[in-house]
Steps between C-alpha positions, in 0.01 A plus 500: 500500500737615226872488575771657289859399453793733446623558146803279559283196579218549248565293189370581157264246350406425141130540427296498183175687438261525206438862407311693235738553206443876524628491858809308392576752225441790741736344755770457234463862388497643852802292606686615190416865572645469850809310384413199715454135420139381500561300818659797676221733387223264614667429833539874573141571392346221709725575798390864507135400451532257791642775722224746402232240580652392832599149390872581518620707798583866417857461628569192281763535229501311169763230451679687224753322286610179674711347220803720550393815318331598180610275218631648177218510249227418755159596369615535140352308210694192397706525183394310194706201390638705209614780733673245725682354197611851397635563851699176495634575151626843605658379826882489510654168412673358807640198314816682386793547741517841667876547466519363143682182610342163434 
């Protein structure tokens, strides 16, 4: 017998799978097209597939974002080390006093 827990009690788990490289590239592209992270895209895809095939009840809802909301920059490619250096170089210098007094 399969039992299901509510979304508030179902934890997320880390899992690793070996996939055909073409599948990995396709997942990256499709996630990018939808504006989702790869994890979010895969979870949505598998959740819906599970519902269609009767493994997940039709009334079940996905967990959604459980870390306090979508993080700034989530799903974007990481900046290169040079780009990070440029960002730090152009940031305002907070070492000097704000009112001009030392």
